[in-house]
C-alpha positions in Angstrom: -17.8 94.8 62.2 -17.1 92.1 64.1 -14.3 89.8 63.7 -14.7 86.1 63.8 -12.0 83.6 64.3 -12.4 80.9 61.8 -9.2 79.2 62.4 -10.5 76.2 64.4 -13.1 75.3 61.8 -10.6 75.7 59.0 -8.3 73.4 60.8 -11.1 70.8 61.1 -11.8 71.1 57.4 -8.0 70.7 56.7 -7.9 67.7 58.9 -10.9 66.1 57.2 -9.3 66.9 53.8 -6.0 65.2 54.9 -7.9 62.1 56.1 -9.8 61.9 52.9 -6.6 62.1 50.9 -5.1 59.3 53.0 -8.2 57.2 52.5 -8.1 57.9 48.7 -4.3 57.1 48.6 -4.9 53.9 50.6 -7.8 52.9 48.3 -5.7 53.7 45.2 -2.7 51.7 46.6 -5.1 48.8 47.3 -6.6 49.0 43.8 -3.2 49.2 42.1 -2.0 46.2 44.2 -5.1 44.2 43.2 -4.6 45.1 39.6 -0.8 44.3 39.8 -1.6 40.9 41.4 -4.3 40.2 38.7 -1.9 41.3 35.9 0.9 39.0 37.4 -1.6 36.1 37.6 -2.8 36.6 34.0 0.8 36.9 32.8 1.7 33.7 34.7 -1.2 31.7 33.3 -0.4 33.1 29.8 3.2 32.0 30.0 2.2 28.6 31.4 -0.4 28.0 28.7 2.1 29.2 26.0 4.7 26.6 27.3 2.0 23.9 27.4 0.9 24.8 23.9 4.5 24.5 22.6 4.9 21.1 24.3 1.7 19.8 22.8 2.7 21.1 19.3 6.0 19.2 19.6 4.1 16.1 20.7 1.6 16.6 17.9 4.4 17.0 15.3 6.1 13.8 16.5 2.9 11.8 16.3 2.1 13.3 12.9 5.5 12.2 11.6 5.0 8.7 13.0 1.6 8.6 11.4 2.9 9.8 8.0 5.6 7.1 8.1 3.0 4.5 9.0 0.7 5.6 6.2 3.5 5.3 3.7 4.3 1.9 5.1 0.7 0.8 4.9 0.4 2.1 1.4 3.5 0.3 0.4 2.2 -2.9 2.1 -1.1 -2.6 0.3 0.6 -2.0 -3.0 2.8 -5.1 -2.5 -0.2 -7.2 -1.5 -2.1 -6.1 -4.6 0.9 -6.9 -6.8 1.4 -10.2 -5.1 -2.3 -11.0 -5.7 -2.0 -10.2 -9.3 1.2 -12.2 -9.6 -0.5 -15.1 -7.9 -3.4 -14.9 -10.3 -1.1 -14.7 -13.3 1.0 -17.7 -12.1 -2.1 -19.7 -11.5 -3.6 -19.0 -14.9 -0.5 -19.2 -17.0 0.2 -22.0 -19.4 2.9 -24.4 -18.3 4.8 -25.2 -21.5 7.3 -27.3 -19.6 4.7 -29.6 -18.2 3.0 -29.8 -21.6 6.3 -30.8 -23.3 6.9 -33.4 -20.6 3.5 -34.9 -21.3 4.3 -35.0 -25.1 7.5 -36.7 -24.4 5.8 -39.3 -22.2 3.0 -40.3 -24.6 5.3 -40.6 -27.7 7.0 -44.0 -28.1 10.8 -44.4 -27.8 11.7 -44.9 -31.5 10.1 -41.5 -32.5 12.6 -38.7 -32.8 11.3 -35.2 -32.1 13.3 -32.6 -34.1 11.7 -29.4 -32.7 8.8 -27.8 -31.0 7.1 -24.6 -32.1 4.3 -22.6 -30.4 1.4 -22.2 -32.7 -1.0 -20.4 -30.3 -1.4 -20.0 -26.6 -2.4 -23.6 -26.1 -1.1 -25.3 -29.2 2.4 -26.7 -30.1 3.6 -28.0 -33.4 5.9 -31.0 -33.1 8.2 -31.9 -36.0 9.6 -35.4 -35.8 10.9 -38.5 -37.5 9.6 -42.1 -37.2 10.2 -45.4 -38.9 7.4 -47.2 -40.8 6.1 -49.3 -37.9 6.3 -46.4 -35.4 4.3 -43.9 -37.6 1.3 -46.1 -36.9 1.8 -45.6 -33.2 1.9 -41.8 -33.7 -1.4 -42.0 -35.6 -2.9 -44.1 -32.8 -1.8 -41.5 -30.3 -3.4 -38.8 -32.4 -6.6 -40.8 -32.4 -6.5 -41.4 -28.6 -6.0 -37.7 -28.0 -9.0 -36.8 -30.2 -11.2 -39.3 -28.4 -10.1 -37.7 -25.0 -8.3 -40.8 -23.8 -5.0 -39.0 -23.0 -5.2 -36.6 -20.1 -4.1 -33.0 -20.5 -4.6 -32.9 -24.3 -7.6 -31.4 -26.0 -6.9 -32.2 -29.7 -4.2 -33.5 -32.0 -3.9 -33.2 -35.8 -1.3 -34.5 -38.3 -0.5 -31.4 -40.3 2.0 -33.0 -42.7 3.4 -36.5 -43.4 6.3 -37.2 -45.8 8.2 -40.4 -46.4 11.8 -40.6 -47.6 13.7 -43.9 -47.8 11.6 -45.6 -45.1 11.8 -42.6 -42.7 8.6 -40.7 -42.1 8.8 -37.0 -41.4 5.7 -35.7 -39.7 4.3 -32.5 -38.3 1.8 -32.8 -35.5 -0.3 -30.0 -33.9 -1.3 -30.7 -30.3 -3.7 -28.6 -28.2 -4.0 -28.6 -24.4 -6.9 -28.4 -22.0 
């Protein structure tokens, strides 16, 4: 048998094996480095977007609180406008008893004494008064003028009762307004 020396070819194989291991180690180091850089980049962008999201949430909550306070202010304003409109309508449509009584005082003559006023309905007042003999005719003339529409602001007038005692006439007059 012949002996062969395989040492040089074995050394070459070992050398190739060592070079391959170095290349694999270099490739793995490069891949790990690339993955580490990618992981660091993703982590950086995740932290950055998380901070940006928190900032936007704070800004959103601030705007939402401002909006809610404005909504409440607008609702209150609309409620006040509605109530003011209703109040205006009520005030424009209400019956002015003070003006009505002033008109009654102005159309009666001076020697007629008014004892009291009583509301009979929404637009009627009963007037109880006293007059002398010659002045009761003036009261009757005023009732007639009102019923003919000659006295502004009055719709109707009616003598409800008329009594005489020692020359003094006690009357009750019901007057309606327009």
